[in-house]
C-alpha positions as CSV (number, residue, x, y, z in Angstrom):
1,M,-34.2,20.3,-19.8
2,I,-35.0,22.9,-22.4
3,H,-38.8,22.3,-23.1
4,T,-41.1,24.8,-21.2
5,P,-44.2,23.0,-19.6
6,R,-47.7,24.7,-20.4
7,S,-51.2,24.3,-18.9
8,L,-54.3,26.5,-18.3
9,R,-55.9,25.3,-14.9
10,G,-52.9,25.8,-12.6
11,M,-49.3,25.3,-12.0
12,V,-46.7,25.0,-9.4
13,T,-42.8,25.0,-9.4
14,A,-40.6,24.2,-6.5
15,P,-37.1,22.8,-6.1
16,H,-38.4,19.5,-4.8
17,H,-40.9,17.4,-7.1
18,L,-43.0,16.2,-4.0
19,A,-43.6,19.9,-2.9
20,S,-44.6,20.9,-6.4
21,Q,-47.1,17.8,-6.5
22,A,-48.4,19.0,-3.0
23,G,-49.3,22.3,-4.3
24,L,-50.8,21.0,-7.6
25,D,-53.0,18.7,-5.6
26,V,-54.4,21.6,-3.5
27,L,-55.2,23.4,-6.8
28,K,-57.0,20.2,-8.0
29,D,-59.0,20.3,-4.8
30,G,-60.2,23.8,-5.7
31,G,-57.4,25.8,-3.7
32,T,-56.1,29.0,-4.5
33,A,-52.4,29.7,-5.4
34,V,-52.1,31.0,-2.0
35,E,-53.4,28.0,-0.5
36,A,-51.1,25.8,-2.9
37,A,-48.2,28.0,-1.9
38,V,-48.6,27.2,1.8
39,A,-48.9,23.4,1.0
40,V,-45.5,23.9,-1.0
41,A,-44.1,25.8,1.8
42,A,-44.8,23.0,4.4
43,A,-43.8,20.2,2.3
44,L,-40.4,21.7,1.5
45,A,-40.0,22.1,5.3
46,V,-40.0,18.3,5.4
47,V,-38.6,17.4,2.0
48,Y,-35.8,19.9,1.6
49,P,-34.9,20.4,5.4
50,H,-31.3,21.4,4.6
51,M,-32.6,24.3,2.8
52,T,-35.8,25.5,4.5
53,G,-38.0,24.9,7.5
54,I,-40.6,26.4,9.7
55,G,-37.9,27.6,12.0
56,G,-36.9,30.2,9.5
57,D,-38.2,33.4,7.6
58,G,-40.2,34.0,4.7
59,F,-41.2,36.7,2.2
60,W,-44.3,36.8,-0.1
61,L,-45.3,38.6,-3.3
62,I,-49.0,38.0,-4.5
63,A,-50.3,39.3,-7.8
64,E,-54.2,39.2,-7.5
65,P,-56.6,38.6,-10.4
66,D,-57.9,42.2,-10.2
67,G,-54.4,43.6,-10.5
68,R,-53.5,44.2,-6.9
69,M,-49.9,43.5,-6.0
70,H,-49.2,42.9,-2.3
71,A,-46.4,41.7,0.0
72,I,-45.8,39.9,3.4
73,D,-42.7,40.3,5.3
74,A,-42.4,37.2,7.7
75,C,-39.0,38.1,9.1
76,G,-38.5,37.8,12.9
77,G,-36.6,40.3,14.9
78,A,-33.7,39.6,17.5
79,A,-34.7,38.4,20.8
80,E,-35.0,40.7,23.8
81,A,-32.0,38.7,25.4
82,A,-29.9,39.3,22.3
83,T,-27.9,42.0,23.7
84,L,-24.2,42.8,23.2
85,A,-23.5,41.8,26.9
86,R,-24.7,38.1,26.0
87,Y,-21.8,38.0,23.3
88,E,-19.0,39.6,25.5
89,G,-15.8,38.4,24.7
90,L,-16.7,37.4,21.1
91,S,-15.6,39.4,18.0
92,A,-18.6,38.0,16.0
93,I,-21.9,36.0,16.6
94,P,-21.2,32.2,15.9
95,W,-22.6,30.8,12.8
96,R,-23.8,27.7,14.6
97,G,-25.0,26.6,17.8
98,P,-27.4,28.2,20.5
99,L,-26.0,31.8,20.3
100,A,-26.7,31.7,16.6
101,A,-30.4,30.9,17.1
102,N,-31.1,34.7,18.4
103,T,-34.1,35.8,16.0
104,V,-37.7,34.6,16.0
105,A,-38.8,32.4,13.1
106,G,-41.4,34.1,10.9
107,T,-42.2,31.7,8.4
108,V,-45.5,30.3,9.9
109,S,-46.7,33.9,10.4
110,G,-46.3,34.4,6.8
111,W,-48.5,31.5,6.1
112,E,-51.1,33.0,8.6
113,A,-50.9,36.4,6.8
114,A,-51.3,35.0,3.4
115,L,-54.3,32.8,4.2
116,D,-56.1,35.7,6.2
117,S,-56.0,37.8,3.1
118,D,-57.0,35.2,0.7
119,T,-60.5,34.1,-0.6
120,G,-59.6,30.4,-0.2
121,T,-61.7,28.1,1.8
122,L,-59.7,25.1,2.2
123,P,-58.8,24.2,5.8
124,L,-55.3,24.3,7.2
125,S,-55.5,20.6,7.9
126,R,-55.8,20.0,4.1
127,L,-52.9,22.3,3.2
128,L,-50.5,20.6,5.5
129,R,-51.7,17.1,4.7
130,D,-48.9,15.9,2.5
131,A,-46.3,17.6,4.6
132,I,-47.5,15.8,7.6
133,H,-47.7,12.4,5.6
134,H,-44.0,12.9,4.3
135,A,-42.7,13.7,7.7
136,E,-44.5,10.7,9.3
137,A,-43.9,7.9,6.5
138,G,-40.6,9.4,5.5
139,I,-39.1,10.6,2.1
140,V,-36.2,9.2,-0.1
141,V,-33.1,11.2,0.3
142,T,-31.7,12.6,-2.9
143,K,-28.3,13.0,-4.1
144,G,-28.1,16.7,-3.3
145,G,-29.6,16.3,0.2
146,A,-27.2,13.5,1.0
147,E,-24.2,15.6,-0.1
148,I,-25.2,18.3,2.1
149,A,-25.8,16.3,5.1
150,S,-22.7,14.6,4.8
151,A,-20.7,17.8,4.3
152,K,-22.2,19.5,7.3
153,G,-22.4,16.5,9.7
154,P,-19.0,17.1,11.2
155,E,-19.8,20.6,12.2
156,L,-23.4,19.8,13.4
157,R,-23.7,16.4,15.0
158,D,-22.3,17.5,18.3
159,L,-24.4,20.3,18.8
160,P,-27.2,20.3,21.5
161,G,-30.6,19.1,20.2
162,A,-31.7,16.4,17.8
163,F,-29.8,17.0,14.7
164,A,-27.7,13.5,15.1
165,A,-30.7,11.7,16.2
166,I,-32.9,12.7,13.1
167,F,-30.2,13.3,10.2
168,E,-27.7,10.6,11.4
169,A,-30.1,8.0,13.0
170,N,-28.1,5.0,11.6
171,G,-24.8,6.5,13.2
172,R,-23.8,7.9,9.8
173,P,-24.6,10.8,7.6
174,L,-27.7,10.3,5.3
175,A,-26.9,8.6,1.9
176,E,-28.9,8.7,-1.2
177,G,-31.6,6.3,-1.1
178,D,-32.1,6.4,2.5
179,I,-35.6,6.9,4.0
180,L,-35.8,10.0,6.2
181,R,-38.3,10.1,8.9
182,Q,-39.2,13.2,11.0
183,P,-41.9,12.2,13.7
184,A,-41.6,15.1,15.8
185,L,-42.0,17.6,13.0
186,A,-45.0,15.5,11.9
187,A,-46.6,15.8,15.3
188,T,-45.7,19.6,15.1
189,L,-47.3,20.1,11.8
190,S,-50.4,18.3,12.9
191,Q,-50.7,20.7,15.9
192,L,-50.6,23.6,13.6
193,A,-53.3,21.9,11.5
194,A,-55.6,21.5,14.3
195,R,-55.1,24.6,16.4
196,G,-54.0,27.2,13.7
197,C,-50.7,29.0,12.7
198,R,-50.9,31.3,15.6
199,D,-50.1,28.3,18.0
200,F,-46.5,28.6,16.7
201,Y,-46.4,32.0,18.6
202,E,-48.8,31.9,21.3
203,G,-50.2,28.6,22.0
204,H,-49.3,25.1,23.3
205,L,-46.7,24.9,20.6
206,A,-45.1,28.1,21.4
207,R,-44.5,26.9,25.0
208,S,-42.8,23.7,23.6
209,I,-40.8,25.6,21.2
210,A,-39.6,28.2,23.8
211,G,-38.9,25.4,26.3
212,D,-36.7,23.5,23.9
213,L,-34.9,26.7,22.9
214,E,-34.2,27.6,26.6
215,Q,-33.1,24.1,27.3
216,L,-30.7,24.3,24.4
217,G,-29.2,27.7,25.5
218,A,-30.7,29.9,22.8
219,L,-32.0,33.4,23.4
220,I,-35.5,33.3,22.2
221,S,-38.3,33.3,24.8
222,V,-42.0,32.4,24.8
223,D,-42.6,36.3,25.0
224,D,-40.3,36.9,21.9
225,L,-42.5,34.6,20.0
226,A,-45.9,36.2,21.2
227,R,-44.7,39.6,20.2
228,H,-44.0,38.5,16.6
229,R,-46.4,39.4,13.7
230,A,-45.8,39.5,10.0
231,T,-46.1,42.7,8.1
232,R,-47.4,43.9,5.0
233,P,-45.2,46.4,3.3
234,T,-46.0,48.1,0.0
235,P,-43.8,46.3,-2.6
236,L,-40.8,47.9,-4.1
237,S,-41.2,48.6,-7.9
238,A,-39.1,49.6,-10.9
239,E,-39.9,50.4,-14.5
240,V,-38.0,48.8,-17.2
241,A,-38.8,48.8,-21.1
242,G,-42.0,46.8,-21.3
243,A,-42.6,45.8,-17.7
244,T,-42.9,46.9,-14.1
245,L,-40.9,44.8,-11.7
246,F,-41.8,44.2,-8.0
247,N,-39.7,43.0,-5.1
248,L,-39.7,43.0,-1.2
249,T,-38.7,46.0,0.8
250,P,-35.7,45.9,3.3
251,P,-34.6,44.1,5.4
252,T,-34.5,42.0,2.1
253,Q,-32.0,42.9,-0.8
254,G,-35.0,43.4,-3.0
255,L,-33.7,46.8,-3.8
256,A,-30.6,45.4,-5.3
257,S,-32.3,42.9,-7.3
258,L,-34.5,45.8,-8.8
259,L,-31.4,48.1,-9.2
260,I,-29.6,45.7,-11.3
261,L,-32.3,45.2,-13.9
262,A,-33.1,49.0,-14.0
263,L,-29.3,49.8,-14.6
264,F,-29.1,47.0,-17.3
265,D,-32.1,48.5,-18.9
266,R,-30.1,51.7,-19.6
267,L,-27.2,49.8,-21.2
268,S,-29.1,48.9,-24.4
269,V,-27.6,45.5,-24.8
270,T,-29.1,43.6,-27.9
271,A,-27.8,39.9,-27.6
272,A,-28.1,37.2,-25.1
273,E,-25.1,35.5,-23.7
274,S,-22.9,38.2,-25.4
275,F,-20.0,39.9,-23.6
276,A,-22.3,43.1,-23.2
277,H,-24.9,40.9,-21.5
278,L,-22.9,39.2,-19.0
279,H,-20.5,42.1,-18.4
280,G,-23.3,44.5,-18.3
281,L,-25.1,42.6,-15.7
282,V,-22.0,41.8,-13.6
283,E,-21.2,45.5,-13.6
284,A,-24.7,46.4,-12.7
285,T,-24.6,43.9,-9.9
286,K,-21.6,45.7,-8.4
287,Q,-23.2,49.2,-8.4
288,A,-26.3,47.7,-7.0
289,F,-24.5,45.9,-4.2
290,L,-22.5,49.0,-3.4
291,V,-25.9,50.9,-2.8
292,R,-27.4,47.8,-0.8
293,D,-24.3,47.5,1.6
294,A,-24.3,51.1,2.2
295,H,-27.9,51.4,3.2
296,V,-30.1,48.2,3.4
297,G,-31.1,46.7,6.5
298,D,-34.1,46.9,9.0
299,P,-36.0,49.7,7.7
300,A,-36.6,51.3,11.1
301,Y,-32.8,52.1,11.1
302,M,-32.4,53.2,7.4
303,A,-31.6,56.7,6.3
304,I,-32.8,56.4,2.7
305,D,-36.2,55.5,1.1
306,P,-35.5,52.7,-1.4
307,Q,-38.6,53.5,-3.5
308,A,-37.6,57.0,-3.8
309,L,-34.3,55.8,-5.0
310,L,-35.8,53.6,-7.6
311,D,-38.0,56.3,-8.8
312,D,-35.2,58.9,-9.2
313,A,-34.0,58.8,-13.0
314,D,-31.0,60.9,-12.3
315,V,-29.6,58.5,-9.5
316,L,-30.3,55.6,-11.8
317,N,-28.7,57.3,-14.9
318,R,-25.5,58.2,-12.7
319,L,-25.2,54.7,-11.5
320,A,-25.5,53.4,-15.2
321,A,-22.8,55.8,-16.2
322,G,-20.5,54.5,-13.8
323,I,-20.5,51.1,-15.6
324,D,-17.5,51.0,-18.0
325,P,-18.8,48.9,-21.1
326,S,-15.3,47.4,-21.6
327,R,-13.6,47.0,-18.1
328,A,-14.5,45.5,-14.9
329,L,-14.8,47.4,-11.8
330,P,-12.3,46.2,-9.1
331,W,-14.2,44.1,-6.8
332,P,-12.9,43.3,-3.2
333,H,-16.5,43.0,-1.9
334,V,-17.1,40.3,0.8
335,P,-20.7,38.9,0.1
336,A,-23.2,37.2,2.1
337,D,-23.9,33.3,2.4
338,G,-27.1,31.4,2.7
339,D,-29.4,28.6,1.7
340,T,-33.0,29.1,0.8
341,V,-36.0,27.9,-1.3
342,W,-37.9,29.8,-3.8
343,F,-41.3,28.6,-5.2
344,A,-44.3,29.8,-7.1
345,A,-47.8,29.0,-7.8
346,A,-50.6,30.2,-10.2
347,D,-54.1,29.2,-10.3
348,A,-56.9,29.5,-13.2
349,R,-58.4,32.6,-11.6
350,G,-55.2,34.7,-12.3
351,Q,-53.6,34.7,-8.9
352,V,-49.9,34.3,-9.1
353,V,-47.7,33.9,-5.9
354,S,-43.9,34.3,-5.7
355,C,-42.5,33.1,-2.2
356,I,-39.3,32.4,-0.5
357,Q,-38.3,30.9,2.7
358,S,-34.9,30.1,4.4
359,T,-33.1,29.1,7.5
360,Y,-30.1,30.8,6.2
361,F,-27.2,28.4,6.3
362,E,-27.7,24.6,5.5
363,F,-29.8,23.4,8.6
364,G,-29.7,26.9,9.9
365,S,-28.1,27.1,13.4
366,G,-27.9,23.4,13.6
367,L,-30.3,23.4,16.5
368,V,-33.0,20.7,16.0
369,L,-35.6,21.1,18.7
370,P,-36.1,17.8,20.4
371,Q,-39.8,18.1,21.3
372,T,-40.8,19.8,18.0
373,G,-38.4,18.7,15.2
374,V,-38.0,22.2,14.2
375,I,-34.6,23.4,12.7
376,W,-34.0,27.0,13.9
377,Q,-32.4,29.5,11.8
378,N,-29.1,31.4,12.2
379,R,-30.2,34.5,10.3
380,G,-29.3,36.5,13.4
381,A,-25.7,35.5,13.0
382,S,-25.4,38.1,10.3
383,F,-25.8,40.8,13.0
384,R,-22.7,42.9,13.7
385,L,-21.5,43.1,17.4
386,A,-21.6,46.9,17.5
387,F,-23.3,49.5,19.2
388,D,-24.8,51.3,15.9
389,G,-24.5,51.3,12.3
390,W,-25.3,48.7,9.6
391,N,-27.0,45.6,10.8
392,A,-25.8,46.2,14.4
393,L,-27.3,43.7,16.9
394,K,-30.2,45.2,18.8
395,P,-33.2,43.4,20.6
396,G,-36.1,43.5,18.2
397,R,-34.1,44.5,15.3
398,K,-34.6,42.6,12.0
399,P,-31.5,41.3,10.5
400,F,-30.4,42.0,6.7
401,H,-31.9,39.3,4.5
402,T,-30.6,38.1,1.2
403,L,-34.2,36.6,0.6
404,N,-36.3,38.4,-2.1
405,P,-38.9,36.9,-4.4
406,A,-39.6,38.6,-7.6
407,L,-42.7,39.4,-9.8
408,A,-42.9,41.4,-13.1
409,R,-46.1,42.9,-14.7
410,F,-45.5,43.2,-18.5
411,D,-47.2,45.9,-20.4
412,D,-48.9,43.2,-22.6
413,G,-50.6,41.6,-19.5
414,R,-48.1,38.8,-18.7
415,I,-47.4,38.2,-15.0
416,M,-43.9,36.6,-14.2
417,A,-43.1,35.1,-10.9
418,Y,-39.3,34.1,-10.7
419,G,-36.7,33.7,-8.1
420,T,-34.0,31.5,-6.7
421,M,-32.1,30.3,-3.5
422,G,-28.3,31.1,-3.4
423,G,-27.8,34.2,-1.0
424,E,-25.6,36.5,-3.0
425,G,-26.5,34.8,-6.2
426,Q,-30.3,35.6,-5.9
427,P,-30.5,39.1,-7.5
428,Q,-27.7,37.9,-10.2
429,T,-29.8,34.8,-11.2
430,Q,-33.0,36.8,-11.2
431,A,-31.3,39.2,-13.5
432,A,-30.2,36.5,-15.9
433,L,-33.7,34.8,-16.0
434,F,-35.6,38.0,-16.5
435,S,-33.0,39.3,-19.0
436,R,-33.1,36.1,-21.1
437,Y,-36.8,35.7,-21.2
438,A,-38.0,39.4,-21.3
439,R,-35.2,41.0,-23.3
440,F,-33.9,38.4,-25.6
441,G,-37.0,36.1,-26.1
442,V,-35.4,33.0,-24.7
443,P,-37.8,30.3,-23.9
444,L,-38.7,30.3,-20.1
445,Q,-37.3,26.7,-19.4
446,E,-34.2,27.4,-21.4
447,A,-33.6,30.8,-19.7
448,V,-33.4,28.7,-16.2
449,T,-31.2,25.8,-17.8
450,R,-28.7,27.9,-19.7
451,P,-25.3,28.4,-17.8
452,R,-25.2,31.0,-15.0
453,W,-22.7,32.9,-13.3
454,L,-22.0,34.3,-9.7
455,L,-20.1,37.2,-8.6
456,G,-18.9,36.5,-5.1
457,R,-17.9,33.6,-2.8
458,T,-19.4,30.1,-2.8
459,W,-20.5,28.5,0.3
460,G,-17.7,28.1,2.8
461,E,-15.2,29.9,0.7
462,E,-14.0,33.6,0.6
463,S,-13.4,33.9,-3.0
464,T,-14.9,37.0,-4.6
465,S,-14.1,35.9,-8.1
466,L,-16.6,35.9,-11.1
467,K,-17.7,32.2,-11.2
468,L,-19.0,30.8,-14.4
469,E,-20.5,27.3,-15.3
470,S,-18.1,25.7,-17.7
471,R,-20.8,25.5,-20.4
472,F,-20.1,29.3,-21.4
473,D,-18.5,29.8,-24.8
474,P,-14.7,29.7,-24.2
475,A,-14.5,33.0,-26.3
476,L,-16.8,34.7,-24.0
477,V,-15.0,33.5,-21.0
478,A,-11.7,34.7,-22.4
479,A,-13.3,38.2,-23.3
480,L,-14.5,38.4,-19.5
481,A,-11.1,37.6,-18.2
482,A,-9.4,40.1,-20.8
483,A,-11.8,42.9,-19.4
484,G,-10.5,42.4,-15.9
485,H,-12.8,40.0,-14.3
486,Q,-11.2,37.5,-12.0
487,V,-12.8,34.4,-13.8
488,E,-13.2,30.9,-12.1
489,L,-14.7,28.1,-13.9
490,L,-17.1,25.6,-12.1
491,P,-18.9,22.4,-13.2
492,P,-21.5,22.6,-15.9
493,F,-24.5,22.3,-13.6
494,T,-23.5,23.3,-10.3
495,G,-25.9,24.0,-7.1
496,V,-23.6,26.9,-6.3
497,M,-25.6,28.8,-8.8
498,G,-28.8,28.2,-6.8
499,H,-32.1,26.4,-7.7
500,A,-34.2,28.8,-9.8
501,G,-37.7,28.7,-11.2
502,A,-40.5,30.7,-12.9
503,I,-44.0,30.9,-13.8
504,V,-45.5,33.1,-16.5
505,R,-49.3,33.7,-16.8
506,H,-50.2,35.0,-20.2
507,P,-53.4,37.2,-20.8
508,T,-55.0,34.2,-22.5
509,G,-54.8,32.2,-19.3
510,M,-51.9,30.1,-20.5
511,L,-49.3,29.3,-18.0
512,E,-45.7,28.5,-18.6
513,G,-43.3,27.0,-16.0
514,A,-39.8,26.3,-15.4
515,T,-37.7,24.4,-12.7
516,D,-33.8,24.1,-12.3
517,P,-32.0,21.0,-13.5
518,R,-29.5,21.8,-10.7
519,S,-32.3,21.1,-8.0
520,D,-34.6,18.1,-7.4
521,G,-37.6,20.1,-8.6
522,A,-40.3,19.9,-11.0
523,V,-43.1,21.9,-12.6
524,A,-46.4,20.5,-11.7
525,A,-49.2,21.5,-14.2
526,W,-52.8,20.9,-14.5
């Protein structure tokens, strides 16, 4: 997969082809890119349930045709009942089960905020149509979906809720080619279509959700749901040669994503896939992650201004100067885990959307709500059981998020939406895609398809090695090892590297799109 699809009237990219098609059909019906993105988001909740769902969080970046750039933070805070006393006797919040489901799900509030700020006219029932159909009629389980369902079954099937009834309905894990039906989720989406997104937080649906959560032993109440609202922060931005980069504010790791590329911009690297390219981005990642882990969390509890840091040339120059061009910084860092979906849409008017949603781990907390079919996230399991300090558990506090969608505005008028799933790998893959395309002229689809790397652990492992797909030149691999990187080779196209994608809108109106061969995705173009 190396050829870049192009079109003029509209484009969608998502990590599942049915979701891409759902978004494109909305564009064909006269919808905006925002409306198409809501259709994609809803479809992904059905066709990619191991990666995302309406029981998780979401973040949006939207570039408008008039040049405005705005953001939506649809991250839920910790429940009022999520106190240290509720976790007495535990050294950490469990990753699965009722006590892991301790934050409000913000995803649907993000849809609401995006649609409220948009000029589109299609009803919500039209935007959710395909998602409802796929939940009712069923979808064909893919190889990747079956592998994850099988791998996670042993730790999820005995949890309270409907996981086993839905995802092991035949008394065994889902297999490739099975038909997965989710009738309760179809009914939930139908309720949203009829009553509006706010019903998830304050209406009949909210009461059903809260009732399920209480019955299963989770901490979120109907009052927690009613208090939640998405917010509209000013996006973070960073200047690099030829472009301005945009990303989300904390509690996301958008600051790290921007820092990596701002530092790499100062290294004057001239060749893609060279030692200087990979080594430079890996070392920039280390510097950015050190800053991120020292400062980034709920902005209400942060001591620094992330935009001021990005605007301070002296700070950026000092961080870049800390990168040894020939030796690797020792790296005992313990990174974050997580599963996610990123997707994008662009319309003929010039609106471009970059969006990311997640339930954190595969199938989130593992709680599937019996009445609604909603898979609830476990993002709040990342809180520390401490009285204060970084990411300490407090009622109402937002947890640190690996999620971060990216946009770039080039000086020549191009707009680029790009991103990926992959927890700790998100900023690294963003840096790989942007640098290949923007710095070295690699065609967009090839930039996604080329081999990738990940500094940090893979899912379920504690390794902090520099993982490389085996398609890299052996001489480059050897040079990285000689420089002190702890190199580990992985299969040639591994999902560990995330499911990335991109859309570029040119000043002429031409659209280019890319999807990841590591996913079940597609570019749908019109």
